N, C-alpha and C positions, 0 to 999 in steps of 0.2 A: 565396546562397539568397534568393529573392525575398521570402520570408515573414519574414526577419530583423527587419524593422521591427516586425512584429506580436509576435515573440518578445520584443524589447526593450520593447515596450509592456506586455506581461504582466509581465516582470521588474520594470519600473519601478513597477507597481501591485501587486506581490506582497503587500505588507502588507494592503492593502484586500481583495484577493482572499482571503487566508488568514483574515482576520477574518470576512468574510461566509460563507465556506465552513464555518468552525468553527460559526458560529451555525446554519447549515442542518443540519449533522450533529447538533447537540445538540437541535434541534427535531423532527427526522424520527422518526416511529414505526418506520421501516424500519432505523434505526440506534440503537435504544434501548440496545444493549449498550455503545455508546460513551459513555454517561453515566458509566461507571466511570473513564474516562480524563479527567484534568484538561484543561480547555479550552486551557491554554497548551501542553500536550504535543501536542494535536491541531493547534494553530496552527503549531507548529514543524515538525511532520511535513509539513504542506501547504507550508510555506515552503520546505522543502528542494527540492521539485519546482518550485514557481512561480518562486522566486528564481533558480534555476539551470536554467531550462528550456532555454536554448540549449545548455548542456553535455549535458543529458539527451538532447536530440534529435540533436545533431550530433557529440558527442565520446564519449559513453559507449557502451560496447560491449554486446553481448548478455549477456556474462558480468557486467558491472557491474549491469545491470538485474536479472538473475537473482539475484545476490548480495544486492542491496538488498531486493528484494521477497520473496524467501524469508525473509530476516531479519525484515522487517516482519511477515510472516505468522506466523512462529514467535513473535514477541513478542506479537502480538495474540491468538494461540491461548492462550498462557500467561496472558494477562490475562482470558481467558474470553469473548473476542469470537467470535461464531459466524461461520463462513465466509461465509454469504450476506450478512451485514452488512459484512464486510470488502470483499467484491466491490462491494457497493452504494456504499460510500464512494469506491472508486476510480472508479466510474461517475459519481458526483456530482462528483468532482474534475474529471474531463474535461468534463462538461456545464457546470459552472460557468465553465470557461475559454471555452467557446463562447458562452455567454450574454454574458459580458463583451465578447468580440470583436464580437459582433453589435451590441451597444450602442455600442461605441467607434468602429467603422469599417465602412465599406462600400466595396467595390472600385469605384472611380470610373473605372477603365479596365481594359482586358484584362490588362495586366501586373500590376496590383494584384490582380485577381481570380485570376490564375494563382498569385500568391504566397499568397493565402488558401487556395486549393485544395491547394497543396503543403504548407502548414502543417497543414491538416486531415489530410492523409495521414500526415504524420510524427507528429502527436499521436495519431491512431488506432493507428498501429503501436506507439508507445511504450506507450499504455495497454493495448492488447491483450497485449503482452508482460508488463506489470506484473501484469495479472490472471492470466495463465497461470502466472507464477512464484509469485504469492501462493497460488494454488490448490495448486500443487505443494508449497509450504511447509507448507500444512495437511496434505496427504496424506503427504508424505515429509519430515518435518523432518530437516534436515541435521545433520552433526556439530556439536556445540556449541549446538544448539537447546535451549531450555529444556525440561526434562522435565515431564510432567504431575505433578499432585500424587500420584496413585497410584504412578507410577514412582519418585518421590522417597521415598515412604513405604516401598515395598518395598526400595529400596536401603538405607535406614536400618535396616529390620528385619534385613536380611542382615548389615549392618556391625556390628550389636550382638548378633548371634547369635540373634535371635528366629526367623529363617527360615534355611533352608539354601539356599545358592546351587546346590549340587550337585543335579542331577536336577530342578530347578525351572526354569521359564521365567525368563529374565533380566528384571528389572524394566524395563529399557530397551525390551524387546520388547512390554511391556504398554502399553496406553493406555486411557484412560477411554472413548475412542470405540469400543473393541472390546467394551465391556460387561463388562469384567473388574473 
């Protein structure tokens, strides 16, 4: 792949990229929910993508991306992060990469320019899928996804006999988003 030089450049600067992105997330009014998340945890989450970008773009499958970003979404939902803010952080992550690349390099010949365009296509494809599966993770939490506080409270009430499970809607079917 012609853009591998750029991928390696991103991976080599992943620490700096993660630190700067974490600061942007913590300063942005559009991501205020993320104030609940420790800065180190945000930095590590960004690091997983930036440090292993070549793997995410060239070796990870659609199933890998789905599993990872549905899981991220379920975790963020359980932490009280609203969907629009989760999506905005993914967009910030992608845009931060492009700002870095624009600053670091310019295609000085047609081959380098083609490599940059190929990388842009792969990055857009990756982040499109990450956003898609994150949204699905919010809409349809998979098995093993953390339950809402309401669902956990109902499960506890049933387990100690305060509520009957028979004839009532299962707590797992309830969600705070349904207004119950």
